[in-house]
C-alpha positions as CSV (number, residue, x, y, z in Angstrom):
1,M,8.6,2.5,19.7
2,S,7.4,5.8,21.4
3,N,3.8,6.4,22.2
4,E,3.2,9.4,19.8
5,A,-0.3,11.1,19.3
6,F,-2.0,13.7,16.9
7,I,-3.7,16.5,18.4
8,V,-6.1,17.6,15.5
9,E,-7.6,20.9,15.6
10,G,-11.1,20.8,13.6
11,N,-13.1,23.1,11.4
12,T,-10.0,23.2,8.9
13,R,-10.1,24.4,5.5
14,L,-6.6,23.4,3.4
15,K,-5.3,25.3,0.6
16,G,-2.7,25.0,-1.8
17,E,-0.4,22.6,-3.8
18,I,0.9,19.0,-2.7
19,E,2.9,16.3,-4.5
20,P,2.5,12.6,-3.5
21,Q,5.1,10.4,-2.0
22,G,6.6,7.6,-3.7
23,A,4.3,4.6,-3.8
24,K,4.6,2.1,-0.5
25,N,3.8,-1.1,-1.9
26,E,5.8,-0.6,-5.1
27,A,8.9,0.8,-3.1
28,L,8.6,-2.3,-0.7
29,Q,8.9,-5.1,-4.4
30,V,11.5,-2.9,-5.8
31,L,13.6,-2.6,-2.6
32,C,13.5,-6.5,-2.6
33,A,14.4,-7.0,-6.1
34,V,18.0,-5.3,-5.6
35,L,18.9,-8.9,-4.2
36,L,18.6,-10.2,-7.6
37,T,22.0,-8.5,-8.7
38,D,25.2,-7.8,-7.7
39,Q,25.7,-4.7,-10.0
40,K,24.1,-1.7,-8.7
41,V,20.6,-0.3,-8.4
42,E,19.5,3.4,-8.4
43,I,16.5,4.2,-7.3
44,T,14.5,7.6,-7.1
45,N,11.2,8.7,-5.5
46,V,11.7,5.8,-2.6
47,P,9.1,7.1,0.3
48,E,10.5,7.6,3.4
49,I,8.3,6.0,5.5
50,L,8.5,3.7,8.7
51,D,8.0,0.2,6.5
52,V,10.1,1.4,3.9
53,K,13.1,2.3,6.6
54,K,12.3,-0.8,8.3
55,L,13.0,-3.0,5.0
56,I,16.2,-1.1,4.3
57,N,17.6,-1.7,7.6
58,L,16.8,-5.5,6.5
59,I,18.6,-5.4,3.4
60,K,21.3,-3.7,5.1
61,G,21.9,-6.4,7.7
62,L,22.1,-8.9,4.8
63,G,25.1,-7.0,3.4
64,V,23.7,-4.9,1.1
65,K,25.3,-1.8,0.4
66,V,22.9,1.5,0.8
67,E,24.0,4.9,-0.3
68,R,21.2,7.8,0.0
69,H,22.2,10.7,-2.1
70,S,18.9,12.5,-1.0
71,Q,15.6,12.3,0.1
72,G,14.0,9.6,-1.7
73,H,17.2,8.6,-3.9
74,Y,19.0,5.5,-3.1
75,T,21.8,3.0,-4.7
76,F,21.7,-0.2,-3.4
77,Q,24.4,-3.0,-4.5
78,A,24.0,-6.8,-3.5
79,D,27.6,-7.9,-4.1
80,E,28.5,-9.3,-0.6
81,V,25.5,-10.8,0.7
82,D,25.8,-12.3,4.3
83,L,23.0,-15.2,4.3
84,D,24.2,-16.0,8.1
85,Y,22.0,-12.9,8.8
86,L,18.9,-14.8,8.2
87,S,19.4,-16.8,11.1
88,S,20.7,-13.6,13.6
89,E,18.1,-12.9,16.1
90,E,18.2,-9.1,14.9
91,Y,16.9,-10.3,11.5
92,Q,14.2,-12.7,13.2
93,N,13.2,-9.4,15.4
94,D,13.1,-6.9,12.5
95,A,11.6,-9.4,9.5
96,K,8.6,-10.2,12.2
97,K,7.7,-6.3,12.3
98,I,7.0,-5.4,8.4
99,R,4.8,-7.8,5.9
100,G,7.0,-6.2,3.1
101,S,9.6,-9.2,4.0
102,V,8.1,-12.0,2.8
103,M,9.1,-10.8,-0.6
104,L,12.8,-11.1,0.0
105,I,12.3,-14.7,-0.4
106,G,12.0,-14.6,-4.1
107,P,15.0,-12.7,-4.8
108,L,17.4,-14.6,-2.0
109,L,15.4,-18.2,-3.3
110,A,16.3,-17.5,-7.1
111,R,20.0,-16.2,-6.2
112,F,21.4,-18.4,-3.6
113,G,19.1,-21.1,-3.0
114,K,17.9,-20.6,0.1
115,A,15.4,-18.1,2.1
116,Y,14.4,-18.0,5.8
117,L,11.6,-15.9,7.5
118,P,9.8,-15.6,10.7
119,K,5.9,-14.9,10.3
120,P,5.5,-11.1,9.5
121,G,3.8,-8.5,10.8
122,G,1.7,-5.4,9.3
123,D,-1.8,-4.3,9.3
124,K,-4.4,-6.2,11.7
125,I,-7.1,-6.2,9.4
126,G,-7.8,-9.8,9.3
127,R,-5.7,-13.0,8.0
128,R,-3.5,-12.3,5.2
129,R,-2.3,-15.9,4.1
130,L,1.3,-16.6,2.8
131,D,-0.1,-20.2,1.0
132,T,0.3,-18.3,-2.7
133,H,3.6,-17.7,-2.0
134,F,4.8,-20.9,-0.8
135,I,2.9,-23.0,-3.2
136,G,4.3,-20.8,-6.1
137,F,7.7,-21.6,-5.0
138,Q,7.3,-25.1,-4.4
139,K,5.8,-25.5,-8.3
140,L,8.9,-23.6,-9.3
141,G,11.0,-26.6,-7.6
142,G,11.4,-25.3,-4.1
143,E,11.3,-27.2,-0.9
144,F,9.4,-25.5,2.0
145,K,9.3,-26.2,5.5
146,F,7.1,-24.4,8.3
147,D,8.1,-24.8,12.2
148,E,4.8,-24.8,13.7
149,D,6.4,-24.3,17.1
150,T,8.5,-20.8,16.2
151,D,6.3,-19.7,13.3
152,D,9.1,-19.9,10.9
153,Y,9.2,-20.8,7.1
154,Y,12.2,-22.2,5.3
155,V,12.6,-22.5,1.5
156,Y,15.2,-24.1,-0.1
157,A,15.9,-24.9,-3.7
158,E,19.3,-25.3,-5.7
159,K,17.9,-24.3,-8.9
160,L,14.5,-23.0,-9.3
161,K,13.0,-24.7,-12.4
162,G,10.4,-22.8,-14.9
163,C,6.9,-24.3,-14.8
164,Y,3.3,-23.6,-15.7
165,M,1.2,-22.1,-12.3
166,L,-2.4,-21.2,-11.8
167,M,-2.1,-18.5,-8.9
168,D,-4.5,-19.8,-5.8
169,E,-5.5,-16.0,-5.1
170,I,-4.7,-12.8,-7.2
171,S,-1.8,-11.6,-4.6
172,V,-0.2,-8.6,-5.3
173,T,3.0,-9.6,-3.4
174,G,2.8,-13.3,-4.1
175,T,2.8,-12.5,-7.8
176,A,5.5,-10.2,-7.4
177,N,7.5,-12.9,-5.4
178,V,7.2,-15.5,-7.6
179,L,8.0,-13.6,-10.6
180,M,11.2,-12.6,-8.6
181,G,11.9,-16.2,-8.1
182,A,10.8,-17.0,-12.2
183,V,13.4,-14.5,-13.5
184,L,16.5,-16.7,-12.5
185,A,14.7,-20.1,-12.8
186,E,15.6,-22.2,-15.7
187,G,13.4,-22.5,-18.8
188,Q,10.2,-20.5,-19.2
189,T,7.5,-20.0,-16.2
190,T,3.8,-19.0,-16.6
191,I,2.1,-17.0,-14.0
192,Y,-1.8,-17.4,-14.6
193,N,-4.5,-15.2,-12.3
194,A,-1.3,-12.8,-11.6
195,A,-1.7,-9.5,-10.0
196,C,-1.9,-6.8,-12.5
197,E,-1.6,-3.5,-10.0
198,P,0.5,-0.8,-11.3
199,Y,3.3,-2.0,-8.5
200,V,3.4,-5.4,-10.3
201,Q,3.9,-3.4,-13.8
202,Q,6.7,-1.4,-12.2
203,L,8.2,-4.3,-10.6
204,S,8.1,-6.0,-14.0
205,R,9.4,-2.8,-15.9
206,M,12.5,-3.0,-13.4
207,L,13.4,-6.1,-13.9
208,V,13.2,-6.0,-17.8
209,G,15.3,-3.3,-17.5
210,M,17.8,-5.7,-15.1
211,G,17.7,-7.9,-18.3
212,A,14.9,-10.4,-17.3
213,K,12.5,-11.3,-19.9
214,I,8.8,-11.0,-19.0
215,Q,5.6,-10.8,-21.6
216,G,2.6,-10.1,-21.0
217,I,3.0,-6.9,-18.1
218,G,-0.1,-5.5,-17.5
219,S,-2.1,-8.6,-17.7
220,N,-3.0,-11.6,-15.5
221,L,-1.3,-13.8,-17.8
222,L,3.1,-13.8,-17.1
223,K,5.6,-15.4,-19.5
224,V,8.5,-15.3,-18.3
225,T,11.8,-16.9,-19.5
226,G,14.5,-17.4,-17.1
227,V,18.2,-15.9,-17.6
228,D,21.5,-16.8,-15.9
229,S,22.0,-13.4,-14.2
230,L,20.7,-9.9,-13.9
231,K,22.4,-6.6,-14.2
232,G,22.2,-3.3,-12.4
233,T,19.4,-0.6,-13.5
234,E,17.7,2.8,-12.7
235,H,14.1,3.1,-11.4
236,R,11.7,5.5,-10.7
237,V,8.8,4.8,-8.0
238,L,5.5,5.8,-8.9
239,P,3.5,8.3,-6.9
240,D,1.0,6.9,-4.4
241,M,-2.1,6.2,-5.6
242,I,-3.7,5.7,-2.1
243,E,-1.8,8.9,-0.9
244,I,-3.6,10.7,-4.1
245,G,-6.8,9.3,-3.3
246,S,-6.6,10.2,0.2
247,F,-5.7,13.6,-0.6
248,I,-9.0,14.3,-2.8
249,G,-11.3,12.9,-0.1
250,M,-9.7,15.0,2.5
251,A,-10.1,17.8,0.3
252,A,-14.0,16.9,-0.5
253,M,-14.3,16.6,3.2
254,T,-13.0,19.7,4.6
255,Q,-14.3,21.7,1.6
256,S,-10.9,22.8,0.7
257,E,-9.3,23.3,-3.0
258,L,-6.3,21.4,-3.4
259,L,-4.2,21.3,-6.3
260,I,-2.3,17.6,-6.4
261,K,0.3,17.5,-8.6
262,N,2.6,14.9,-10.8
263,A,-0.3,12.5,-10.0
264,A,0.6,10.2,-13.0
265,V,-2.8,10.0,-13.9
266,K,-3.0,7.1,-16.3
267,E,-1.9,4.7,-13.6
268,L,-4.8,5.9,-11.1
269,G,-7.3,3.1,-13.4
270,N,-11.1,3.9,-11.6
271,I,-9.8,5.7,-8.8
272,P,-11.3,9.5,-9.9
273,S,-14.3,8.3,-11.5
274,V,-15.2,6.0,-8.1
275,F,-14.7,9.6,-6.4
276,Q,-17.1,11.4,-8.7
277,K,-19.6,8.8,-8.2
278,L,-19.8,10.5,-5.1
279,G,-20.3,14.0,-6.0
280,I,-16.6,15.2,-5.8
281,K,-15.5,17.3,-8.9
282,L,-12.1,16.7,-10.1
283,D,-10.1,19.1,-12.9
284,I,-7.4,16.8,-14.3
285,Q,-4.9,19.1,-15.9
286,D,-2.2,16.7,-17.5
287,D,-0.7,15.1,-14.4
288,N,-2.2,17.5,-12.0
289,I,-5.5,16.8,-10.2
290,H,-7.3,20.0,-9.0
291,V,-10.0,19.4,-6.4
292,E,-12.5,22.4,-6.0
293,A,-13.6,23.5,-2.8
294,Q,-17.6,22.2,-2.7
295,D,-20.2,22.8,0.0
296,I,-22.3,20.0,-0.7
297,Y,-21.2,16.4,-3.2
298,E,-24.0,14.4,-3.9
299,I,-24.0,10.6,-4.0
300,S,-24.9,9.4,-7.6
301,S,-27.5,6.1,-7.6
302,F,-27.3,3.2,-10.0
303,I,-29.6,3.8,-13.2
304,D,-32.8,1.9,-11.7
305,G,-32.3,4.2,-8.9
306,S,-30.6,1.5,-6.0
307,I,-28.3,2.5,-3.3
308,L,-24.6,3.0,-4.9
309,T,-22.3,0.1,-3.6
310,I,-18.5,0.7,-3.9
311,Y,-16.6,-2.6,-3.5
312,D,-13.2,-3.9,-3.6
313,S,-11.9,-5.9,-6.2
314,P,-8.3,-7.2,-7.5
315,W,-7.1,-4.6,-10.3
316,P,-8.4,-3.1,-12.4
317,G,-11.1,-3.0,-9.8
318,F,-11.0,-0.4,-7.0
319,T,-8.1,-0.6,-4.7
320,P,-9.2,-2.1,-0.9
321,D,-6.6,0.5,0.3
322,L,-9.3,3.5,-0.5
323,L,-12.3,1.9,0.8
324,S,-11.8,3.4,4.2
325,I,-11.3,6.6,2.8
326,M,-14.4,6.7,1.2
327,L,-16.3,5.5,4.1
328,V,-15.4,8.8,5.6
329,V,-16.1,11.0,2.5
330,A,-19.4,9.6,2.4
331,T,-20.2,10.7,6.2
332,Q,-20.8,14.2,4.8
333,A,-22.1,13.4,1.2
334,R,-25.7,14.0,0.3
335,G,-27.3,10.3,-0.4
336,S,-26.6,6.8,0.8
337,V,-23.8,4.2,-0.4
338,L,-22.9,0.7,0.8
339,I,-19.4,0.0,1.4
340,H,-18.6,-3.3,0.7
341,Q,-15.0,-4.5,1.8
342,K,-14.5,-8.1,0.3
343,M,-11.1,-8.8,0.6
344,F,-10.6,-8.4,4.1
345,E,-12.7,-8.9,7.1
346,S,-11.4,-6.6,9.8
347,R,-10.9,-3.5,7.9
348,L,-14.2,-1.6,8.7
349,F,-13.9,-1.9,12.6
350,F,-12.5,1.6,12.4
351,V,-16.4,2.5,11.8
352,D,-17.2,2.8,15.7
353,K,-15.1,5.5,15.9
354,L,-16.7,7.5,13.4
355,I,-20.5,6.5,14.7
356,D,-18.9,8.3,18.3
357,M,-18.2,11.2,16.0
358,G,-21.4,11.4,15.1
359,A,-21.5,9.6,11.4
360,K,-24.8,7.6,10.5
361,I,-23.6,4.2,9.8
362,I,-24.7,1.2,9.8
363,L,-22.1,-1.9,10.2
364,C,-24.0,-4.7,8.7
365,D,-21.5,-7.1,9.1
366,P,-17.3,-7.4,9.2
367,H,-17.4,-6.7,5.4
368,R,-20.5,-4.1,4.9
369,A,-21.4,-1.1,5.9
370,T,-24.1,1.5,5.1
371,V,-23.4,5.4,5.0
372,I,-26.1,7.6,5.5
373,G,-24.9,11.1,4.5
374,L,-25.1,14.2,6.8
375,E,-25.4,16.7,4.0
376,R,-23.3,19.1,6.4
377,K,-26.2,19.5,8.2
378,T,-24.5,18.6,11.2
379,Q,-20.5,18.3,11.8
380,L,-18.7,15.3,13.5
381,K,-17.3,16.2,17.0
382,G,-13.9,15.8,17.7
383,I,-12.9,12.6,19.9
384,S,-9.9,10.8,21.2
385,M,-9.4,7.5,19.4
386,S,-7.1,5.3,18.3
387,S,-5.4,4.4,14.8
388,P,-6.0,0.5,14.1
389,D,-4.1,0.5,10.4
390,I,-2.4,2.4,8.0
391,R,-5.5,3.5,6.1
392,A,-7.9,3.9,8.7
393,G,-5.6,5.9,10.5
394,V,-5.9,8.5,7.4
395,S,-9.5,8.2,7.5
396,L,-9.7,9.2,11.1
397,L,-7.7,12.0,10.4
398,I,-9.8,13.2,7.8
399,A,-12.8,12.9,9.8
400,A,-11.0,14.8,12.4
401,L,-9.7,17.8,10.2
402,S,-13.5,18.1,9.1
403,A,-14.7,17.9,13.0
404,N,-16.2,20.6,15.0
405,S,-13.6,20.6,17.6
406,T,-10.1,19.0,18.7
407,S,-9.6,15.3,18.2
408,T,-6.4,13.2,19.6
409,I,-5.4,10.2,17.3
410,H,-3.3,7.6,19.5
411,N,-0.9,4.9,17.7
412,I,0.0,6.8,14.8
413,Q,2.9,5.0,14.2
414,Q,0.3,3.0,12.1
415,I,-0.1,6.3,10.0
416,D,3.9,6.7,9.7
417,R,4.1,3.5,8.1
418,G,2.4,4.6,5.1
419,Y,2.5,8.5,4.9
420,Q,5.6,10.6,4.9
421,N,5.9,13.2,7.5
422,I,1.8,13.7,7.1
423,D,1.3,16.2,9.9
424,G,4.1,18.3,8.5
425,R,3.2,18.3,4.7
426,L,-1.0,18.9,5.7
427,N,0.1,21.8,8.2
428,A,1.6,23.4,5.1
429,L,-1.8,23.7,3.8
430,G,-3.3,25.3,6.4
431,A,-4.2,22.4,8.8
432,N,-3.1,22.7,12.7
433,I,-1.9,18.8,13.8
434,Q,0.2,18.6,16.8
435,R,2.7,15.5,17.2
436,V,3.0,14.6,21.1
437,E,4.3,12.6,23.2
438,L,2.1,10.9,25.7
């Protein structure tokens, strides 16, 4: 991996239109689902980001025929899958680099009766256990082995069998994985305490298009009646709600006017209303979001006058992926807010960089930070910093664009993992972000 950095000029005002990329988290699920059929599956609006490219390379290695028609438009056919590739050194090395590779297990187990995975990588945002996935497969009749010496996972099953299961945590990838296993299992599977994020809903719709029988889409109670085989389908990935939230925050922080086009507003849940609680004015026109240029945005307080708290929770609660953005945007607001990151314990550790830039933030503990807004009385100052994970990386990029001088952001492959050509797209709106080799 090359050691690239962004040199970001501060005092930036952006202007114009931007269209969000396809949703990263949805793409990782639906790409794994192509392994459930030997027929062609056509997927459009695929984000061409690092994590997605790595996953496409993994499934190519498994023998899936991949055709790229144009940017974001692909056809996949898994009619000659090579299971021996699972034990190759190349697969082991590549699968470790991306957390989304865990979702290959459900389709492989359901269709071929076995799956193998080295411990996957991803963000350094705290413990993200995989127990939920494997407990689900065991309930469906899979035999699970974990090699402690090599950190490798093995699952076998001659034929998965439907059952009732209460998921031990509301895991998006866990629900997706078990769901992909259940669609080809024998009999009926009931998944209670299922995640119901738009990503899981989209995966469910795609599976139904392939001939799966799923009831309860959009709820936390899914009922799946297994079928013998699935057929090909066409599927379009939703726009990325995390990128949409990032652009709203970026516009507010840099006093910019932006039009976010084709944002699938009805799929955004409470994201727009939480930004409005920070005092950010949004004008929603059909599927477009117009963010006004604001000198000052004021954080609202609760009815009894107590400090506003923004916290994450499973859908339809507020997504943890946007808490970093909320935190950075609050640094220039009027008023104070408590950011409570309940789901991951290391996601707030990037605030020391914001404090170095002049933000007023009290890190209460690994899960909570109080932000005292500067009301634009002083600007953040440009510094040299490193991106610890995808979302913190973009939050630091937003801070750098609003700062009073130039900043350098290292470890930008973390940003590239989740945001497609972010420097090129923002430069087209008036930013000055240079990608350099260090």
